[in-house]
N, C-alpha and C positions, 0 to 999 in steps of 0.2 A: 537551798530550803534546809534550815536547821533541824525540821522534824524528820529528815530522811536519814536513815542509817546508810553505811557504806554500800551495802548490797543494793539498797533502793537507788542509790545515786548512780551506781554503775549500770544498773538496768536502764535508767532513764537515758544515760549517755549512749548505750548501745541501741535502744529502741528508737531514740530520736537524735541521731548524729547531727550535729550542726557545726558550722566552721568555728564556733566559739567553744566547742566541746573537744577536749584533748583526745578522747577515744575516737570521735568522728573524724579526727585527722589521720588515724592510723592507716587505713587503706591507701589514702593519699601519699602518707609517708613512705609506705612500702613500694608503691609504684614509682615515686619521685626518685628513692634511693636506687631503684633498678635503672631508671633512665641515666642517672648520674654515673652509675657503675659502668653502663655500656659506653658513655662517652669517654670516660677515663681509660677504659680497656682499648677503645680504638686509638687514642692518643698514645698509650704505651706501645701498642703494636706498631704504630707509625714510627715512633722513635726507635725501637729495636730493630725493624726491618731496614730503616734508612742507614743506620750506622753499623748494624752487624747482620747483613741479609743472610749469611750462611750459618748463623747460630741454630742450635737445636730448634725443631718445629714447634716444641710445646713450650718455649721460653716464657711467652707472656703468661700462660696459665701457671706455670711454675712459680714465676715471680709474684702473681697475684694471689697465691695460696699462703697458708701459714699464719692466718689471722689469729691473734690472741683475743679471748673472750667472746668466741662465737658460742652463744648459749645452747644451741642444739649439740654441738660437739661436747661442751661441757657436761651435758647431761649423760652422754655415752660414757664419759670418763666416770661420772658419779657411780653408774651402775657397775663399771669395772671396780671401782673401789668397794662397793658392797660385796662383790664376789671375792675380793682378797680378805675382807672381814669374815666371810663365811668360810673361807678355806683355813683360816686360823682356828676355827672351832669345829671339831670332828663331829659333834652332835648336830650342829646346824647344817654342815655340809652333807651329812648322811640324809637328813630330812629332805633337804632341797632335792637331792639326786634320787631319792626313792619314792617320792610322792609327787602327785600332779600338783601344779602350783596351788590350787584352791584349798586342797587338803593340807598342803605343807604349810600354808599360812595359819590355819587353825592349830596345827600341831606345834608351830613355833611359838604361838601365843600361850600354849600351855605348858611351855618348857622353860624352866628358869635359866638354863644355860644359854638360851637365845636372847636374853635380855638386852645385851649390848648390841647384837645384830639388829633387833627391833628398833632400838633407839636411833641407830644409824639410818635405818630405812625410814623412820619418821622424819628425820632430817632431810633426807633426800626427797620426800614427798612434800615437805614443807616449801620447797624450791621448785619442784617439777610436778606436783600433784595435779596441777590444772591441765596437763597434757593428756592426750587420748588418741586412740586410733580414729581417723576421720574426725579430727578435733574441730573442724569448722562446723561441724553439725552439733547443734545445740542438744540433740538426744544422745549423743555419744557419751557413755559413762567415763568419767575422769579416772586418772590412776589413783587419786586419794579416796575414791569410791571403791575401787577394786585393785588393790595392790598386788593381786595374784599375777597380773600381766607383767609387773616388774620382776616378780620371783621367777617367772619363766625365763626372762632375759638374764637374770643373775645365774640361773642354772646353766645357760649356754656357756657362760664365761668360766664355769667351774671345770668344764671339759677341755679347756685350752691352757697351754702354759705361757704363751706369749700376751702381752698386753698392748694397748693403743700406742704406747710409747715406742715400740719397735717400728711400727709403720711410719709414725710421725717423724722419727730420727732419720729414717730413709729419705723422706721427702725434704727434711731440713738439709741433710747432707747434699742432696741433689741441687737444692736452691744455691747453697754456699759454692758448689762446683761450678754452677752456671754463672754466678756473679764473677767468680774468678776468671772464667773463660771470656765474658764480656770486657772485663778490665783489661785483659791481655789483647783482645781485639781492637778495643777502643784506643789504646796507647799508641797505636800506629797513625792515629788521626791528629792533625795539627792542634798543638797546645794541650791535647788531652793529658799528656804525662805530667805536665806542670800544674794543671788546674783540675783536671778530672771533672769538668763540667757536665760532659755528656753522660757519664756514668751516675753522677748525682741527680741529673735530671730524670734518668730512667728509673732510678731507685725511688725518687719522690713520686712518680707517676704510679709505680707499683704499690707505694703506700697508699695512695689515694684510692686505687682499686680495691685494696683489702679493706679500707675503711668503709666505703659505700657497700661493699658485699657484706660486711659484718652488720652494718646498719640496717640493711634490708631483712637479713635472717633474724636479727634480734628484735625488730619492730613486731615481726609475727609473734614472737614469744610473748610479748606484753598484751598484745591484741587478744591472743588466745586466753591470757590470764583473765581478761575481762569477760570473755564469754564463760569462762569457768565459774566466776562470781554470778554471773547472770543465770547459769544452770542451777546453782544452788538456791536461788531465790524461786525459781520456777518449781524445783522439787518440793520446797516447803509449801507452795500453793498447792501442788498436787497432792501432798499428804492430807492437807485440810479438806480438799474436795473428795478425796477417797473416804475420809471419815464420815463426810456428810452424805455419802452415797451419791454425789453428783458426777462422780467418775467411777468407773467399775475395775479398771485394769491399770497397773502402772504403765507408764509410757504413753497413754492415751493423750496425755496433755499436749504432746509435741505435734499432735495432728489437729490443734485447734488453733484458729487465728486469735489475735490478741483481743479483738472486740467480743468474741465468743467467750473467751477465758474471762473477761470482765463481767459479762453477762451471767455466766455460772456463779460467779462470786457474789453478785448481787442478787441472784435468785430469779432473774427474769428468764433464765434458761434452765431447764433440768436435763437429766441424762437422757430421757426419751427424746429431747430435741436435738441432741448431738449425736446419738448412737450411730444413725445411719451415715452421717457425715464422716465420722471417724473411721468406720469400716471402709467406706469408698476411698477415703484418702490413704488408708494403709494399702489398699489393693493397688492403687495408682502408683504409691511410692515403690512397692516391690516391682511392678511392671517397668517403671523408669530405671530401676537399679539394674535391671537385667540388660539394659541397652548400652552399648559403647557410646561414649559421649563423642560428639563432633569435634574436629580440630579447631574449627572456627564457626562463629555464629554470625550470619548475616553477610558474610562476604565469601567469595569463591577463590581459592588459591589452587594453582597448578600443583600436582604431586612432585615433591622436591626429591624423594628418594625412591629408588628402584625397588620393586618387590623382591621377594625372597628369589635367589638364583644359585645355581651351582658354581662354585669357585674352587678350582684346584681339588675336584672330587668331594668337596663339603658344601652343604647349604649354607649360604651366607644371607644374613639379614642386615639391613642398613638402617642406621639411626643417625643421631647426632653425638659427636664427642662431647663429653662433659667433664671428664677427668682423665689426664694422660696416662699412659702406660699400656702394656700388654700382659695378658695372663691367661693360662689355660687351666681349667678344673672342672669338677663335676657340678652340674646345675642343680639348684634346689628352688623350685617354683614355690613361692609363698604368696597366697592371695589375701590373707588376713592374718597379721602378727598377733592379734588378741587370742586366736585359737591355734595358731601354728607358729611356734617359735623356735622349733628344732632346726638348727642351722650348724652342720659340723664345720670345724675350723677349716678354711680354705675353700669351702664350697662357694660357688657363683650364685649370688642372690638374683633371682629373676622375679619381678614384681610388676603388678599393673601400674602402681604409682607408689610413691613415698611421702610420708609427711614426717615430722620430727619423732613421732612415736616409732619409727622404724629405725632410728639412728643406732641403738644397740646392735642391731643385726650387722651393720657396717663394720663393726670392730671384729667380728667373727669372719666375714666374708672375705674372699681373695680379690673379688670383683663384683660389680653390680650391672645389671642390665634391666631397664625400666621401660615400660610402654609409653608412658606419659611423661613429658618433662622437657627441660631446656637446660643450657648451660647455667642458667641462674636457679634453676629448681633445687629443691632441698637435697635431693639425691646428689647432684653435681657439686654442691657446696660442701657437703659433709665428706663426699669421696675425696675431694681435693685436700681438705684438711687432714684426712687420715692417710693420704698418699696411695689411694688404690684406684684402679682403673674403673671407669664408669662410662656407659653409653646409654643415652636416654632416646625417647621418641622412637622406639623400636616397635613397629606396628604388629600387634598379635604376638608378641613375644611370649607370653604365658601360655599360648595355645601351640605355637610351633616348636617350643622347647619343652621338654619334659624332665621331670626330676630324674636324675641318673645319666642324662646326656653329658657327654664330655664336650665342652664348647671352649672356644677361644675368643676372648674379648680384647678388642683393639681400641683403647680409649683415645688414640691419636687419629685414627681414620673414621672412627664411629661405626665400626663393623662388628658383627658377631657371627662366628662360624660354628655350625654344629659338626664337630669332628668325628664323633663316635655316638650314634644314637644308642640310648639303653636297650639292651637285649631284652626283648619280651620273654617272660617266664613260660 
């Protein structure tokens, strides 16, 4: 439709996804790339274990990490770059360290010395401003609406000396060592020394794993970009309805259905017609948010993992391995990174879930423990890129682990041990 602007076109694509619409394809593309990834990973594992059965246990995971161009990881590096810019300017660094992020943003805008830093911040938001905490929810504010969230993450990086390249180099060195080990093992097999076909096939399978892993993660980036455009359109409608008195409070619009919104715009519904509906839906939303989500919907699966148990004198929680390695450190439980971004260097991030908005915390953490997720979840993908241990699907981790506990994270076995509980004051 030539009369539609870009925002209108994107809203139509998102509200009415069809097979002919590119955005309608996005969820299908995300799931298809996950299926392709798993088949390639099984193929890679079969090759490695057939020809080098005694190689290190995390060989397939290590070979499948290190993808170039994973946009969620690039976002974390972008915030690290902002921190380096802030470190070069004593005035900017001082403001970010002394003030809460919301106040820091206002002070930076009134300071001429922060001009270069703010320009770099704008460049970062131009690429990543559509991201948000709980970004699948249309009502979640985007970073370009509230850059204070990003400044809080930048502040974290000002407190550490090492950057993401240190962790990435360790992972790259481990991969290079693994490939050398595989080459040495395979050369004992017939014709391998002359042609190297087995190693080449393993490396090709690993490249396929990396490709589909990157495709899955990056597909989400662009789908969320569409949701961000849609949100801008909805906020413009909300502003007009607030001006007309047909809505009374910001955020009310997200508790209306599309047909109700159209009726408000046309005048066939007024505020008194929707007031009770909005209040009831808000109450129901709060109630549902307090409930833990089920692992499955419509099917019953047996419990795969044992409950918390004592192991060598420490409480052990079981989950799924998502990124290999072992680490011990002090736990930091974070439930919402939009209001709690304090994560000291080397602390273990313990979270209910993660989405790309949590990525910058992974550059500060020594390891991660997540209640909800899988090998292909965002937490596992980014942790493998940054070379840090990660365990996911750890039931009630944010309740059983407290900030200040010393814990051990085993990303190879998928276990978490509470080594020394925090001493109560």
